[in-house]
C-alpha positions in Angstrom: 116.9 89.0 75.7 116.2 91.3 72.8 113.8 88.8 71.3 111.9 88.7 74.6 111.8 92.5 74.8 110.3 92.7 71.3 107.8 90.0 72.1 106.8 91.7 75.3 106.5 95.1 73.7 104.2 93.6 71.0 102.1 91.8 73.6 101.8 94.9 75.8 100.5 97.0 72.8 96.8 97.3 72.4 96.5 95.9 68.9 93.8 97.4 66.6 91.7 94.5 65.5 89.6 96.3 62.9 88.3 99.7 61.9 84.7 100.7 61.6 84.3 102.6 58.3 82.5 105.7 59.7 84.0 109.1 59.0 87.8 108.8 59.1 87.4 105.3 60.6 86.9 104.2 64.2 89.6 101.9 65.4 88.5 99.0 67.6 91.3 97.8 69.9 91.9 94.2 71.1 90.7 95.1 74.7 87.4 96.3 73.3 86.9 93.1 71.3 87.8 91.0 74.4 85.3 93.0 76.5 82.6 92.2 73.9 83.6 88.5 74.1 83.3 88.7 77.9 79.9 90.3 77.7 78.7 87.6 75.2 80.0 84.9 77.6 78.1 86.5 80.5 74.9 86.9 78.4 75.1 83.3 77.3 75.7 82.1 80.8 72.7 84.2 82.1 70.4 82.6 79.5 71.5 79.1 80.3 71.5 79.5 84.1 68.1 81.2 84.3 66.4 78.8 81.9 63.6 76.6 83.3 63.8 77.9 86.9 61.5 76.2 89.3 59.8 77.2 92.5 59.4 73.6 93.7 62.2 71.0 93.6 64.9 73.3 92.2 68.0 71.6 90.8 71.4 72.0 92.3 72.5 74.6 89.7 69.5 76.8 90.6 70.3 76.4 94.3 73.9 77.4 93.7 72.7 80.4 91.6 70.3 81.5 94.3 73.0 81.1 97.0 75.3 83.3 95.0 72.7 86.0 94.5 71.8 85.8 98.2 75.4 86.3 99.2 75.8 89.3 96.8 72.6 90.9 98.2 73.7 90.4 101.8 77.1 91.9 101.0 75.6 95.0 99.3 73.0 95.4 102.0 75.6 95.2 104.8 77.8 97.9 103.2 75.2 100.2 101.7 72.2 99.8 103.9 68.6 100.9 103.2 69.1 101.6 99.5 71.0 98.4 98.7 68.4 97.1 96.2 69.2 99.9 93.8 72.9 99.1 93.7 73.0 95.3 93.9 72.4 94.8 90.1 75.3 97.1 89.0 77.6 95.8 91.8 76.9 92.3 90.7 77.5 93.2 87.0 80.8 94.8 87.8 81.8 91.7 89.8 80.9 89.3 87.0 82.6 91.4 84.3 85.8 91.8 86.3 86.0 88.2 87.3 85.5 86.9 83.8 87.8 89.6 82.2 90.6 88.7 84.7 90.2 85.0 84.4 90.1 84.9 80.6 93.9 84.9 80.7 93.8 81.3 81.7 92.9 80.5 78.0 96.1 82.2 76.8 94.5 85.5 75.7 95.3 89.0 77.0 92.7 90.1 79.6 91.1 93.4 78.7 91.8 94.8 82.2 95.5 95.0 81.3 94.5 98.0 79.1 94.5 101.2 81.3 91.6 102.6 79.2 89.4 99.7 80.4 90.3 100.1 84.0 89.9 103.9 83.8 86.4 103.4 82.4 85.6 101.0 85.3 86.9 103.6 87.7 84.7 106.3 86.2 81.7 104.0 86.6 82.7 103.7 90.3 83.2 107.5 90.5 79.6 108.2 89.3 78.2 105.5 91.5 79.9 106.8 94.6 79.2 110.6 94.2 76.0 110.2 92.3 74.6 108.3 95.3 76.0 110.8 97.7 74.2 113.7 96.1 71.0 111.8 95.2 70.3 110.6 98.7 71.6 113.6 100.6 70.6 116.4 98.2 72.9 119.1 96.8 73.5 120.8 100.2 73.7 117.5 102.1 76.1 116.0 99.5 78.4 119.0 99.8 78.3 118.8 103.6 79.7 115.3 103.4 83.0 116.7 102.2 83.3 118.5 105.6 82.9 115.4 107.7 83.8 114.5 110.3 85.2 118.0 110.8 85.5 121.1 108.4 89.3 120.9 108.9 89.4 117.8 106.7 87.6 119.5 103.7 90.8 119.8 101.5 91.6 116.1 102.1 88.0 115.0 101.4 88.0 117.0 98.2 91.2 115.3 97.1 89.5 112.0 97.6 87.2 112.8 94.8 90.1 112.3 92.4 92.2 109.9 94.5 89.5 107.3 94.9 88.8 106.6 91.2 92.6 106.9 90.4 93.4 104.4 93.1 90.7 102.0 91.8 92.0 102.3 88.3 95.7 102.0 89.0 95.4 99.2 91.5 93.5 97.0 89.1 95.6 98.0 86.1 98.9 97.5 87.9 98.1 94.1 89.3 96.6 92.7 86.1 99.4 94.1 84.0 102.1 92.9 86.4 100.6 89.4 86.4 100.5 89.4 82.6 104.1 90.4 82.3 105.2 87.7 84.7 103.2 85.1 82.8 104.8 86.2 79.5 108.3 85.9 81.0 107.5 82.4 82.2 106.2 81.4 78.8 109.3 82.7 77.1 111.8 81.1 79.5 110.0 77.9 80.4 107.3 77.3 77.8 106.1 74.0 79.3 104.6 73.1 82.8 105.6 76.2 84.8 103.3 78.7 83.0 100.3 76.4 83.6 101.2 76.1 87.4 101.7 79.9 87.8 98.6 80.6 85.8 96.6 79.1 88.6 97.9 81.9 90.9 98.2 84.9 88.6 95.1 84.3 86.5 92.8 82.5 88.9 93.7 83.6 92.4 95.1 87.1 91.8 92.4 87.9 89.2 89.7 86.9 91.7 91.4 89.0 94.5 91.5 92.1 92.3 87.8 91.7 91.5 87.0 91.4 95.2 89.1 94.5 96.1 87.6 96.7 93.3 84.0 95.7 94.1 84.5 95.9 97.9 86.0 99.4 97.8 83.4 100.7 95.4 80.6 99.4 97.6 82.2 100.7 100.8 82.6 104.2 99.3 79.0 104.2 98.2 77.9 103.3 101.7 80.0 106.0 103.2 78.4 108.6 101.1 74.8 107.7 102.1 75.2 106.2 105.6 73.3 109.1 107.3 70.2 107.8 105.5 70.1 104.8 107.8 
């Protein structure tokens, strides 16, 4: 049991991969390197999938890509409304990053989203999207009035949501991914053959996808709530 505890403690730590020799040195953690790898994967996939697109007689891959983009656009339009085109690219980027980052655990590496600094950064992006949109499309006064809806009595609760929403986005994603990672490490330690592969289908594939959907859906829903009077 002590051996497992030591192994788990080591795995849960955010190992410093290397240090950039600037000033006193800038440490680069494993989660940052894995995020870079995820971004490189997405950039490579983008170049491959968008190469040689055709207007006439498109191939099956192009049709699948167009269908996915159409689904994303419809989802964003349905939840945000008139200004959906301005948010579809960033919502799609968040979805692709989260999906790839969560699923990368299938290959036996630690997903970057098990690091709370990564999930906190994603939650901050969501925070600026939600309240940036609220003030951009309603103006300063209109954005402030949103905190008093549907009645002024709820003003304290609505102000609390400014901090609760990003915190909930952060901790939900972090807790689920970290919990799945711990369970998988336990299975690998106790039964190193067969079972880890079976459970990986659920924890890495299914649960990772669900967490991406929840994060993206809530962020999009909150953005729509902040500008819905523009409809």
